Backbone as ProteinMPNN parsed JSONL, in Angstrom:
{"seq_chain_A": "MNSILKRACSLPICALIKATFERTATWFVESGVKADSMLRACHQYTEEINAIIRKNQQQAGMCQVRRYSRENNEFQVQEMFSPHDHRLPMSFTVRLNDWWCDCGHFQALRLPCHHVIVVCSFSHIDLTSYIHPVYSLYNINKTYEIHFHLVRNKEYWSPYTGPNFIPDPNMRRRVRGRPPTNRIHNEMDEPNPNRRSKCSYCRNEGHHRGNCPYRQ", "coords_chain_A": {"N_chain_A": [[53.926, 63.176, -35.997], [55.418, 63.49, -38.303], [58.052, 63.22, -37.41], [58.029, 60.558, -36.764], [57.619, 59.185, -39.151], [59.523, 60.086, -40.931], [61.826, 58.67, -41.634], [60.907, 56.76, -43.313], [60.384, 57.777, -45.777], [61.896, 57.397, -48.137], [61.535, 54.786, -48.833], [60.491, 51.847, -50.756], [57.106, 51.465, -52.083], [55.557, 49.39, -50.871], [57.097, 48.781, -48.578], [57.007, 51.293, -47.449], [54.288, 51.611, -46.756], [54.06, 49.499, -44.93], [55.932, 50.304, -42.957], [54.749, 52.707, -42.153], [52.336, 51.791, -41.051], [53.252, 50.071, -38.957], [54.834, 51.772, -37.342], [52.995, 53.734, -36.637], [51.182, 52.197, -35.179], [52.853, 51.413, -33.053], [53.376, 53.937, -31.985], [50.822, 54.71, -31.104], [50.372, 52.847, -29.053], [52.491, 53.475, -27.29], [51.938, 56.197, -26.698], [49.438, 55.888, -25.542], [50.104, 54.435, -23.224], [51.627, 56.362, -21.864], [49.693, 58.409, -21.44], [47.874, 56.998, -19.838], [49.515, 56.446, -17.638], [49.996, 59.022, -16.638], [47.41, 59.674, -15.882], [47.0, 57.821, -13.802], [48.803, 58.863, -12.052], [47.421, 60.961, -11.099], [47.256, 63.279, -12.638], [45.676, 65.887, -14.479], [45.828, 67.267, -16.877], [48.006, 67.484, -19.765], [51.573, 68.181, -19.777], [52.131, 70.171, -21.637], [49.735, 71.634, -21.85], [49.489, 72.537, -19.214], [51.741, 74.171, -19.108], [51.037, 76.22, -20.875], [48.876, 77.346, -19.501], [50.171, 78.24, -17.156], [51.861, 80.171, -18.25], [49.98, 82.022, -19.229], [48.813, 82.736, -16.823], [50.871, 84.16, -15.62], [50.958, 86.421, -17.268], [48.53, 87.499, -16.622], [48.827, 88.98, -14.359], [49.127, 91.724, -14.707], [46.697, 92.932, -15.203], [43.497, 94.53, -14.967], [40.126, 94.253, -13.82], [36.745, 94.839, -14.684], [33.403, 94.502, -13.88], [30.485, 93.967, -15.84], [28.128, 92.693, -15.813], [25.734, 90.993, -13.871], [25.421, 88.301, -14.042], [27.835, 87.145, -14.489], [28.612, 87.356, -17.168], [29.672, 89.376, -18.866], [32.647, 91.208, -19.032], [35.118, 93.754, -18.571], [38.458, 93.881, -19.35], [41.419, 95.379, -18.578], [44.61, 95.932, -19.737], [47.491, 96.684, -17.991], [50.484, 98.413, -18.264], [54.023, 98.574, -17.452], [55.664, 101.466, -15.923], [57.883, 102.095, -17.49], [57.203, 101.259, -19.951], [55.983, 102.535, -22.87], [53.608, 102.06, -24.114], [50.069, 102.414, -24.685], [47.376, 101.669, -22.409], [45.34, 98.779, -23.015], [42.043, 97.619, -23.675], [39.895, 94.824, -23.234], [37.087, 92.872, -24.085], [35.385, 90.383, -22.319], [33.327, 87.601, -22.461], [32.117, 85.29, -20.586], [30.071, 83.324, -20.596], [29.713, 82.907, -23.27], [32.1, 81.971, -24.089], [34.087, 83.806, -25.047], [36.5, 86.196, -26.063], [37.986, 89.337, -26.772], [40.589, 89.187, -27.746], [40.774, 86.869, -29.198], [42.088, 84.439, -28.785], [40.894, 82.783, -26.902], [38.453, 81.72, -27.991], [39.523, 80.522, -30.219], [41.441, 78.543, -29.448], [40.151, 77.321, -27.391], [41.073, 77.416, -24.84], [41.7, 79.078, -21.748], [42.675, 82.387, -22.094], [44.966, 84.986, -20.882], [43.313, 87.073, -20.205], [40.84, 85.88, -19.655], [41.633, 84.304, -17.531], [42.236, 86.164, -15.493], [39.701, 87.202, -15.133], [38.301, 84.955, -14.17], [39.671, 84.61, -11.752], [38.96, 86.99, -10.509], [36.215, 86.636, -10.226], [36.049, 84.397, -8.685], [35.9, 81.832, -9.888], [36.236, 78.499, -10.965], [39.015, 77.787, -12.841], [39.439, 75.604, -14.537], [36.984, 74.954, -15.573], [36.727, 76.294, -17.911], [38.412, 75.166, -19.702], [38.582, 73.305, -22.545], [37.068, 70.065, -22.802], [38.433, 68.393, -24.586], [41.119, 68.59, -24.143], [41.677, 67.18, -21.863], [43.316, 64.595, -20.005], [41.874, 62.292, -19.777], [40.22, 62.134, -22.072], [42.233, 62.178, -23.991], [43.472, 59.77, -23.425], [41.425, 58.018, -24.165], [41.486, 58.427, -26.887], [43.71, 56.991, -27.729], [42.927, 54.4, -27.366], [42.306, 52.878, -29.505], [42.718, 49.872, -31.281], [45.254, 48.24, -33.082], [45.586, 45.685, -35.505], [47.473, 42.774, -36.326], [49.079, 42.398, -39.494], [48.446, 39.921, -41.857], [50.578, 37.12, -42.715], [52.744, 37.083, -45.604], [52.326, 34.854, -47.171], [49.625, 34.408, -47.205], [48.562, 36.312, -48.778], [46.907, 37.602, -51.736], [47.934, 36.706, -55.036], [50.168, 38.851, -56.814], [49.978, 40.576, -59.829], [50.801, 42.787, -61.172], [52.913, 45.478, -62.513], [56.472, 45.633, -61.783], [58.308, 47.736, -59.658], [61.308, 49.489, -59.426], [63.313, 51.024, -57.047], [65.045, 54.175, -57.148], [68.38, 54.252, -56.391], [69.843, 56.554, -56.001], [68.159, 58.366, -54.844], [67.886, 57.766, -52.229], [68.403, 58.48, -48.796], [71.418, 59.055, -46.936], [72.546, 56.429, -44.848], [73.746, 56.59, -42.293], [74.129, 58.99, -39.686], [72.796, 62.336, -39.129], [70.471, 64.026, -41.305], [71.507, 66.867, -43.289], [70.875, 70.241, -42.203], [69.564, 73.52, -42.709], [68.776, 75.279, -40.842], [69.135, 78.008, -38.61], [70.704, 77.906, -35.562], [69.922, 78.976, -32.231], [69.768, 80.532, -28.944], [67.567, 79.167, -27.967], [67.874, 76.539, -28.609], [69.687, 75.516, -26.843], [70.277, 73.349, -24.092], [68.528, 73.411, -20.948], [70.224, 73.778, -17.995], [69.178, 73.753, -15.435], [66.883, 72.374, -15.478], [64.852, 69.873, -14.166], [64.825, 66.356, -14.411], [62.113, 64.327, -15.568], [59.824, 61.58, -15.323], [59.079, 59.915, -18.325], [56.622, 58.789, -18.657], [54.617, 59.169, -16.493], [55.214, 61.78, -15.863], [56.198, 62.702, -13.428], [58.615, 63.599, -10.902], [61.661, 62.078, -9.643], [61.892, 59.44, -10.449], [62.283, 57.184, -13.287], [61.256, 56.084, -16.583], [61.774, 53.365, -16.565], [61.324, 52.379, -13.971], [58.795, 53.251, -13.295], [56.098, 53.701, -11.101], [53.478, 53.887, -11.886], [53.089, 52.767, -14.288], [51.738, 50.22, -16.323]], "CA_chain_A": [[53.849, 62.148, -37.026], [56.516, 63.674, -39.244], [59.272, 62.646, -36.841], [57.895, 59.101, -36.74], [57.602, 58.61, -40.492], [60.484, 60.706, -41.842], [62.812, 57.705, -42.117], [60.272, 55.855, -44.266], [60.036, 58.514, -46.993], [62.627, 56.92, -49.308], [61.33, 53.35, -49.006], [59.507, 51.443, -51.776], [55.734, 51.708, -51.652], [55.105, 48.362, -49.913], [57.815, 48.998, -47.33], [56.528, 52.558, -46.896], [53.001, 51.347, -46.107], [54.31, 48.659, -43.761], [56.576, 51.11, -41.921], [53.758, 53.652, -41.642], [51.41, 51.051, -40.196], [53.896, 49.56, -37.747], [55.274, 52.872, -36.48], [51.797, 54.362, -36.083], [50.679, 51.3, -34.136], [53.752, 51.544, -31.899], [53.182, 55.273, -31.426], [49.551, 54.713, -30.376], [50.553, 52.098, -27.803], [53.373, 54.245, -26.407], [51.23, 57.393, -26.243], [48.39, 55.449, -24.629], [50.727, 54.09, -21.938], [51.996, 57.611, -21.198], [48.475, 59.068, -20.967], [47.333, 56.214, -18.73], [50.397, 56.622, -16.482], [49.738, 60.34, -16.055], [46.116, 59.614, -15.195], [47.193, 57.095, -12.551], [49.547, 59.764, -11.17], [46.468, 62.006, -10.701], [47.337, 64.48, -13.458], [44.44, 66.168, -15.215], [46.164, 67.73, -18.218], [49.388, 67.236, -20.153], [52.511, 69.244, -19.419], [52.024, 71.265, -22.602], [48.581, 72.465, -21.474], [49.825, 73.206, -17.945], [52.698, 75.239, -19.393], [50.288, 77.342, -21.466], [48.097, 77.981, -18.434], [51.095, 78.977, -16.285], [52.308, 81.358, -18.977], [48.872, 82.981, -19.239], [48.631, 83.24, -15.456], [51.886, 85.186, -15.388], [50.549, 87.618, -17.981], [47.318, 88.046, -16.016], [49.146, 89.802, -13.198], [49.109, 93.143, -15.037], [45.363, 93.226, -15.736], [42.436, 94.976, -14.067], [38.838, 93.742, -14.284], [35.527, 95.574, -14.331], [32.246, 93.664, -14.19], [29.384, 94.661, -16.498], [26.949, 91.831, -15.781], [25.594, 90.259, -12.607], [25.416, 86.872, -14.338], [29.203, 86.76, -14.886], [28.628, 87.171, -18.607], [30.472, 90.345, -19.596], [33.651, 91.898, -18.238], [36.137, 94.528, -19.27], [39.795, 93.621, -18.82], [42.355, 96.406, -19.043], [46.01, 95.574, -19.543], [48.293, 97.785, -17.448], [51.895, 98.218, -18.558], [54.946, 99.184, -16.5], [55.939, 102.876, -16.242], [58.921, 102.204, -18.508], [56.611, 100.884, -21.231], [55.264, 103.693, -23.369], [52.383, 101.682, -24.795], [48.824, 102.807, -24.04], [46.605, 100.525, -21.917], [44.368, 98.219, -23.953], [40.886, 97.01, -23.033], [39.353, 93.664, -23.922], [35.798, 92.394, -23.594], [35.329, 88.944, -22.063], [31.99, 87.072, -22.191], [32.388, 83.924, -20.149], [29.018, 82.393, -20.999], [29.847, 82.662, -24.707], [33.48, 81.57, -24.349], [34.502, 84.836, -25.989], [37.404, 87.265, -25.659], [38.354, 90.159, -27.92], [41.902, 88.826, -28.279], [40.564, 85.776, -30.142], [42.753, 83.187, -28.409], [39.99, 81.947, -26.103], [37.543, 80.979, -28.85], [40.277, 79.763, -31.218], [42.099, 77.385, -28.843], [39.295, 76.773, -26.324], [41.855, 77.47, -23.61], [41.581, 80.428, -21.185], [43.771, 83.338, -22.255], [45.234, 85.657, -19.61], [42.161, 87.909, -19.861], [39.854, 85.002, -19.024], [42.18, 83.847, -16.251], [42.074, 87.216, -14.493], [38.266, 87.295, -14.866], [37.954, 83.83, -13.291], [40.206, 84.918, -10.43], [38.16, 88.085, -9.961], [34.866, 86.147, -9.923], [36.182, 83.167, -7.879], [35.4, 80.747, -10.723], [37.247, 77.479, -11.236], [39.584, 78.006, -14.164], [39.363, 74.403, -15.364], [35.672, 74.862, -16.226], [36.823, 76.939, -19.219], [39.339, 74.403, -20.535], [37.755, 72.371, -23.304], [37.329, 68.667, -22.409], [39.306, 67.678, -25.514], [42.488, 68.658, -23.638], [41.839, 66.379, -20.653], [44.024, 63.33, -20.196], [40.879, 61.22, -19.915], [39.851, 62.034, -23.484], [43.43, 61.802, -24.744], [43.658, 58.335, -23.214], [40.425, 57.323, -24.974], [41.897, 58.513, -28.284], [44.698, 55.957, -28.004], [42.392, 53.074, -27.077], [42.107, 52.155, -30.767], [43.617, 48.722, -31.391], [45.747, 47.834, -34.398], [45.707, 44.228, -35.619], [48.609, 42.35, -37.132], [48.876, 42.067, -40.894], [48.693, 38.491, -42.098], [51.822, 36.804, -43.405], [52.702, 37.264, -47.057], [51.852, 33.617, -47.806], [48.165, 34.437, -47.281], [48.132, 37.39, -49.669], [46.548, 37.255, -53.111], [49.093, 36.89, -55.935], [50.267, 40.151, -57.482], [50.264, 40.407, -61.255], [51.081, 44.086, -61.75], [54.321, 45.755, -62.853], [57.435, 45.75, -60.702], [58.953, 49.043, -59.6], [62.644, 49.452, -58.844], [63.622, 52.356, -56.519], [66.286, 54.813, -57.585], [69.275, 54.317, -55.22], [70.359, 57.919, -55.82], [67.177, 59.142, -54.098], [67.903, 57.349, -50.832], [69.24, 59.252, -47.892], [72.531, 58.307, -46.353], [72.049, 55.621, -43.731], [74.312, 56.997, -41.012], [74.204, 60.419, -39.412], [71.607, 63.156, -39.333], [70.466, 64.768, -42.574], [71.927, 68.267, -43.075], [69.819, 71.231, -42.019], [69.971, 74.908, -42.938], [68.201, 76.133, -39.805], [70.111, 78.707, -37.775], [70.468, 77.603, -34.148], [70.037, 80.108, -31.324], [69.791, 80.153, -27.531], [66.45, 78.278, -27.662], [68.303, 75.161, -28.834], [70.591, 75.1, -25.784], [69.551, 72.695, -22.996], [68.427, 74.133, -19.68], [70.916, 72.962, -16.979], [68.412, 73.727, -14.188], [65.65, 71.609, -15.671], [64.884, 68.581, -13.499], [64.309, 65.293, -15.261], [60.845, 63.734, -15.172], [59.48, 60.314, -15.953], [58.432, 60.157, -19.606], [55.275, 58.224, -18.646], [53.694, 59.856, -15.582], [55.664, 63.171, -15.768], [56.573, 63.04, -12.06], [60.046, 63.569, -10.655], [62.146, 61.097, -8.682], [62.095, 58.129, -11.047], [62.295, 57.225, -14.737], [60.276, 55.195, -17.197], [62.064, 51.983, -16.273], [60.773, 51.962, -12.677], [57.602, 54.072, -13.036], [55.118, 52.905, -10.351], [52.13, 54.014, -12.452], [53.038, 52.085, -15.582], [51.284, 48.842, -16.28]], "C_chain_A": [[55.004, 62.273, -38.008], [57.804, 63.056, -38.716], [59.225, 61.124, -36.818], [58.101, 58.503, -38.127], [58.694, 59.145, -41.407], [61.513, 59.724, -42.374], [62.22, 56.731, -43.135], [60.026, 56.512, -45.611], [60.685, 57.938, -48.24], [62.434, 55.429, -49.563], [60.423, 53.06, -50.203], [58.099, 51.473, -51.202], [55.249, 50.677, -50.638], [55.782, 48.534, -48.555], [57.359, 50.283, -46.654], [55.216, 52.353, -46.158], [53.196, 50.518, -44.84], [54.934, 49.462, -42.626], [55.602, 52.11, -41.321], [52.802, 52.965, -40.674], [52.068, 50.651, -38.882], [54.307, 50.691, -36.802], [54.093, 53.618, -35.884], [51.211, 53.511, -34.975], [51.533, 51.397, -32.873], [53.558, 52.876, -31.209], [51.891, 55.343, -30.617], [49.7, 53.988, -29.045], [51.388, 52.907, -26.819], [52.662, 55.477, -25.854], [50.108, 57.029, -25.283], [48.935, 55.077, -23.256], [51.101, 55.351, -21.165], [50.767, 58.318, -20.634], [47.877, 58.329, -19.78], [48.191, 56.371, -17.484], [50.185, 57.976, -15.826], [48.398, 60.39, -15.349], [46.245, 58.911, -13.851], [47.982, 57.936, -11.545], [48.725, 60.994, -10.787], [46.705, 63.336, -11.431], [46.035, 64.646, -14.231], [44.696, 66.571, -16.652], [47.633, 67.403, -18.5], [50.268, 68.413, -19.737], [52.414, 70.429, -20.368], [50.874, 72.197, -22.24], [48.879, 73.205, -20.178], [50.813, 74.341, -18.173], [52.004, 76.451, -20.001], [49.503, 78.083, -20.399], [49.002, 78.782, -17.508], [51.583, 80.25, -16.957], [51.214, 82.422, -18.99], [48.602, 83.546, -17.854], [49.66, 84.31, -15.117], [51.513, 86.496, -16.075], [49.32, 88.269, -17.36], [47.617, 88.955, -14.837], [49.071, 91.295, -13.447], [47.769, 93.563, -15.627], [44.425, 93.66, -14.623], [41.087, 94.615, -14.681], [37.726, 94.669, -13.815], [34.338, 94.741, -14.804], [31.14, 94.52, -14.818], [28.111, 93.826, -16.502], [26.916, 91.083, -14.471], [25.698, 88.755, -12.831], [26.788, 86.365, -14.795], [29.317, 86.55, -16.401], [29.59, 88.122, -19.309], [31.38, 91.116, -18.648], [34.513, 92.745, -19.168], [37.469, 94.292, -18.571], [40.737, 94.643, -19.429], [43.773, 95.974, -18.71], [46.787, 96.812, -19.107], [49.762, 97.467, -17.689], [52.756, 98.94, -17.528], [55.206, 100.639, -16.881], [56.983, 103.064, -17.327], [58.405, 101.828, -19.9], [55.712, 102.017, -21.702], [54.002, 103.329, -24.143], [51.164, 102.121, -23.989], [48.094, 101.567, -23.533], [45.564, 100.084, -22.942], [43.266, 97.52, -23.181], [40.343, 95.891, -23.898], [38.032, 93.278, -23.273], [35.832, 90.882, -23.465], [33.887, 88.574, -21.739], [32.141, 85.592, -21.86], [31.347, 82.944, -20.656], [29.105, 82.033, -22.477], [31.235, 82.152, -25.086], [34.094, 82.527, -25.368], [35.451, 85.827, -25.328], [37.829, 88.026, -26.902], [39.698, 89.76, -28.531], [41.828, 87.676, -29.268], [41.167, 84.447, -29.74], [41.798, 82.231, -27.693], [39.093, 81.105, -27.004], [38.284, 80.161, -29.901], [40.843, 78.476, -30.638], [41.226, 76.666, -27.827], [40.088, 76.561, -25.037], [41.776, 78.887, -23.07], [42.839, 81.259, -21.427], [43.982, 84.078, -20.94], [44.112, 86.617, -19.236], [41.086, 87.083, -19.15], [40.341, 84.535, -17.655], [41.982, 84.906, -15.168], [40.601, 87.426, -14.168], [37.822, 86.172, -13.938], [38.47, 84.066, -11.878], [39.381, 86.003, -9.75], [36.794, 87.59, -9.493], [34.869, 84.873, -9.094], [35.553, 81.974, -8.609], [36.541, 79.78, -10.998], [37.724, 77.62, -12.675], [39.395, 76.808, -15.078], [38.005, 74.248, -16.048], [35.67, 75.517, -17.598], [37.983, 76.374, -20.037], [38.537, 73.322, -21.234], [38.09, 70.928, -22.918], [38.254, 67.914, -23.347], [40.745, 67.654, -25.023], [42.709, 67.777, -22.404], [42.547, 65.073, -20.966], [43.054, 62.163, -20.344], [40.496, 61.036, -21.373], [41.045, 61.674, -24.357], [43.682, 60.305, -24.622], [42.655, 57.533, -24.039], [40.796, 57.359, -26.458], [42.827, 57.36, -28.651], [44.221, 54.566, -27.611], [42.149, 52.248, -28.339], [43.159, 51.046, -30.895], [43.99, 48.485, -32.855], [45.917, 46.314, -34.395], [46.845, 43.885, -36.586], [48.192, 42.064, -38.579], [49.248, 40.601, -41.122], [49.994, 38.299, -42.873], [51.639, 36.857, -44.92], [52.169, 36.02, -47.776], [50.342, 33.602, -47.982], [47.664, 35.526, -48.227], [47.737, 36.84, -51.033], [47.747, 37.497, -54.026], [49.015, 38.223, -56.672], [50.71, 39.945, -58.919], [50.607, 41.727, -61.926], [52.55, 44.281, -62.062], [55.194, 45.85, -61.609], [58.148, 47.106, -60.787], [60.283, 48.905, -58.872], [62.99, 50.852, -58.342], [64.961, 52.862, -57.037], [67.22, 54.919, -56.384], [69.824, 55.71, -54.972], [69.41, 58.797, -55.008], [67.163, 58.792, -52.617], [68.796, 58.269, -50.022], [70.385, 58.388, -47.385], [72.064, 57.648, -45.064], [72.51, 56.181, -42.398], [74.337, 58.512, -40.907], [72.896, 61.146, -39.692], [71.65, 63.838, -40.699], [70.848, 66.22, -42.33], [70.736, 69.194, -42.957], [70.396, 72.625, -42.202], [69.445, 75.845, -41.857], [69.303, 76.732, -38.946], [69.767, 78.455, -36.311], [70.684, 78.872, -33.313], [69.979, 79.607, -29.891], [68.637, 79.228, -27.15], [66.835, 76.814, -27.833], [69.239, 74.646, -27.747], [69.81, 74.467, -24.643], [69.59, 73.533, -21.725], [69.098, 73.312, -18.581], [70.123, 72.838, -15.68], [67.133, 72.907, -14.307], [65.79, 70.226, -15.054], [64.22, 67.537, -14.383], [63.036, 64.715, -14.663], [60.643, 62.424, -15.913], [58.713, 60.595, -17.241], [57.023, 59.574, -19.668], [54.33, 59.04, -17.778], [54.042, 61.312, -15.384], [55.887, 63.619, -14.332], [58.08, 62.926, -11.908], [60.396, 62.43, -9.688], [62.319, 59.702, -9.231], [62.071, 58.292, -12.563], [61.335, 56.17, -15.259], [60.515, 53.716, -16.869], [61.487, 51.485, -14.962], [59.562, 52.808, -12.298], [56.572, 53.249, -12.282], [53.719, 52.958, -10.94], [51.987, 53.316, -13.808], [52.595, 50.651, -15.411], [51.688, 48.107, -17.551]], "O_chain_A": [[55.514, 61.264, -38.494], [58.561, 62.442, -39.469], [60.268, 60.47, -36.849], [58.693, 57.432, -38.26], [58.793, 58.709, -42.554], [62.031, 59.925, -43.473], [62.955, 55.96, -43.752], [59.503, 55.86, -46.515], [60.082, 57.983, -49.313], [63.105, 54.863, -50.426], [59.664, 53.933, -50.623], [57.917, 51.502, -49.985], [54.602, 51.035, -49.653], [55.133, 48.446, -47.513], [57.326, 50.361, -45.426], [55.042, 52.865, -45.052], [52.584, 50.791, -43.807], [54.528, 49.33, -41.471], [55.619, 52.342, -40.112], [52.498, 53.497, -39.607], [51.502, 50.869, -37.811], [54.141, 50.573, -35.588], [54.17, 54.09, -34.75], [50.789, 54.035, -33.944], [51.007, 51.455, -31.762], [53.572, 52.947, -29.98], [51.862, 55.968, -29.557], [49.208, 54.463, -28.021], [51.034, 53.014, -25.644], [52.773, 55.771, -24.664], [49.844, 57.756, -24.325], [48.306, 55.366, -22.237], [50.917, 55.411, -19.949], [50.782, 58.776, -19.492], [47.423, 58.954, -18.822], [47.656, 56.425, -16.377], [50.193, 58.08, -14.599], [48.256, 61.069, -14.332], [45.663, 59.356, -12.863], [47.851, 57.749, -10.335], [49.255, 61.951, -10.222], [46.389, 64.399, -10.897], [45.38, 63.667, -14.59], [43.903, 66.269, -17.544], [48.399, 67.089, -17.589], [49.777, 69.488, -19.394], [52.594, 71.573, -19.95], [51.019, 73.418, -22.313], [48.552, 74.386, -20.056], [50.735, 75.369, -17.5], [52.347, 77.588, -19.677], [49.468, 79.313, -20.393], [48.645, 79.891, -17.11], [51.706, 81.29, -16.31], [51.497, 83.602, -18.784], [48.207, 84.704, -17.72], [49.351, 85.264, -14.403], [51.732, 87.571, -15.516], [49.091, 89.463, -17.551], [46.716, 89.646, -14.362], [48.96, 92.069, -12.495], [47.719, 94.462, -16.467], [44.545, 93.214, -13.481], [40.917, 94.66, -15.9], [37.76, 95.207, -12.708], [34.269, 94.329, -15.962], [30.89, 95.646, -14.388], [27.12, 94.207, -17.125], [27.943, 90.59, -14.003], [26.029, 88.014, -11.905], [26.896, 85.302, -15.405], [30.04, 85.663, -16.854], [30.263, 87.719, -20.258], [30.947, 91.608, -17.607], [34.619, 92.489, -20.368], [37.593, 94.478, -17.361], [40.84, 94.757, -20.65], [44.097, 95.688, -17.558], [46.746, 97.851, -19.766], [50.23, 96.378, -17.357], [52.271, 99.817, -16.814], [54.996, 101.019, -18.033], [56.979, 104.083, -18.017], [59.084, 102.05, -20.902], [54.781, 102.409, -20.998], [53.389, 104.197, -24.764], [51.217, 102.193, -22.761], [48.179, 100.511, -24.161], [44.981, 100.908, -23.646], [43.523, 96.898, -22.15], [40.327, 95.984, -25.126], [37.885, 93.352, -22.053], [36.255, 90.182, -24.385], [33.284, 89.163, -20.841], [32.275, 84.753, -22.751], [31.691, 81.849, -21.1], [28.628, 80.977, -22.892], [31.517, 81.926, -26.263], [34.564, 82.103, -26.424], [35.24, 86.244, -24.189], [38.011, 87.433, -27.966], [39.917, 89.977, -29.722], [42.726, 87.518, -30.096], [40.796, 83.415, -30.3], [41.887, 81.015, -27.862], [38.983, 79.896, -26.803], [37.727, 79.197, -30.426], [40.741, 77.422, -31.265], [41.519, 75.534, -27.443], [39.81, 75.65, -24.257], [41.784, 79.832, -23.859], [43.933, 80.877, -21.012], [43.257, 83.832, -19.976], [43.964, 86.95, -18.06], [40.496, 87.531, -18.167], [39.545, 84.388, -16.727], [41.6, 84.577, -14.045], [40.272, 87.791, -13.039], [37.046, 86.409, -13.013], [37.779, 83.755, -10.908], [39.134, 85.936, -8.546], [36.272, 88.064, -8.484], [33.806, 84.317, -8.821], [34.779, 81.211, -8.029], [37.675, 80.195, -11.235], [36.926, 77.576, -13.611], [39.208, 76.979, -16.282], [37.887, 73.487, -17.008], [34.732, 75.331, -18.372], [38.477, 77.027, -20.957], [37.882, 72.511, -20.58], [39.26, 70.597, -22.727], [38.815, 66.89, -22.956], [41.52, 66.792, -25.437], [43.845, 67.649, -21.949], [42.398, 64.515, -22.053], [43.383, 61.157, -20.971], [40.45, 59.908, -21.863], [40.901, 60.954, -25.345], [44.06, 59.649, -25.593], [43.0, 56.473, -24.56], [40.464, 56.438, -27.205], [42.745, 56.817, -29.752], [45.029, 53.641, -27.529], [41.826, 51.063, -28.257], [44.344, 51.269, -30.644], [43.139, 48.527, -33.743], [46.343, 45.732, -33.397], [47.126, 44.621, -37.531], [47.1, 41.558, -38.841], [50.264, 40.124, -40.617], [50.448, 39.192, -43.588], [50.534, 36.698, -45.44], [51.62, 36.128, -48.872], [49.826, 32.862, -48.819], [46.459, 35.642, -48.45], [48.171, 35.761, -51.435], [48.509, 38.434, -53.787], [47.945, 38.66, -57.095], [51.68, 39.239, -59.196], [50.696, 41.776, -63.153], [53.35, 43.36, -61.899], [54.702, 46.118, -60.513], [58.536, 47.549, -61.868], [60.36, 48.271, -57.82], [62.967, 51.795, -59.133], [65.875, 52.089, -57.324], [66.887, 55.619, -55.428], [70.23, 56.024, -53.853], [69.811, 59.859, -54.531], [66.491, 59.461, -51.832], [69.811, 58.767, -50.508], [70.32, 57.159, -47.405], [71.295, 58.223, -44.294], [71.72, 56.238, -41.456], [74.538, 59.22, -41.893], [72.016, 60.643, -40.391], [72.722, 64.187, -41.194], [70.545, 66.76, -41.266], [69.693, 68.944, -43.56], [71.56, 72.879, -41.893], [69.638, 77.058, -41.934], [70.274, 76.061, -38.597], [68.658, 78.759, -35.871], [71.513, 79.72, -33.644], [70.121, 78.411, -29.639], [68.707, 78.564, -26.116], [66.188, 75.937, -27.261], [69.558, 73.458, -27.728], [68.77, 74.998, -24.254], [70.548, 74.26, -21.464], [68.597, 72.237, -18.249], [70.365, 71.917, -14.9], [66.388, 72.768, -13.337], [66.724, 69.489, -15.371], [63.196, 67.793, -15.017], [62.884, 64.619, -13.445], [61.213, 62.193, -16.98], [57.799, 61.419, -17.251], [56.296, 59.832, -20.628], [53.331, 59.555, -18.281], [53.25, 62.042, -14.789], [55.775, 64.81, -14.043], [58.743, 62.241, -12.688], [59.524, 61.893, -9.005], [62.854, 58.841, -8.532], [61.866, 59.395, -13.071], [60.689, 55.457, -14.491], [59.583, 52.912, -16.89], [61.186, 50.298, -14.835], [59.324, 53.058, -11.116], [56.19, 52.183, -12.763], [52.856, 52.171, -10.551], [50.905, 53.281, -14.393], [53.015, 49.956, -14.486], [51.39, 46.922, -17.7]]}, "name": "protein", "num_of_chains": 1, "seq": "MNSILKRACSLPICALIKATFERTATWFVESGVKADSMLRACHQYTEEINAIIRKNQQQAGMCQVRRYSRENNEFQVQEMFSPHDHRLPMSFTVRLNDWWCDCGHFQALRLPCHHVIVVCSFSHIDLTSYIHPVYSLYNINKTYEIHFHLVRNKEYWSPYTGPNFIPDPNMRRRVRGRPPTNRIHNEMDEPNPNRRSKCSYCRNEGHHRGNCPYRQ"}
């Protein structure tokens, strides 16, 4: 939202409200089209959620599991480090039925941490059953189903009798160019040359948003 509304910060109050309304409405339509396109392309979650799950799956490779309940309720997960790592192994308790892990990430984000992932793999349980439904593209698509209606023309408004406010031109940002930033750039800001481009709507490779077959 900040990136959408940052150019409206220096506008007068009426223009600020109008820009906020119009850009939010446009953002809802655009986000709804993207979510619907990914659903039509048979995706279940967004790329951000899939990236988190893949990262946690990589970390789960160095864990060992011990079962403490026949009902798949309580497990002990021990993190094993490489011989070159001088840290001591750490143990975590996982209670699947309670959506609980000692690390705290599972109950905070409602996404399976790497301890829960290794427990699901050990118990042959579908991992997606422990991803909260709020992250599904189906629910995200329903979020953007809200419709915005056009504001009536100014001729239909009630007459305004209050004071007039004049904006200070010295407070406006320069029109051209990016605003200066003091952030120090590092290797994370460099583009990845091996990254393959994907459609911004359905997130599949081989085409772009202009010829997306799942966009309506």
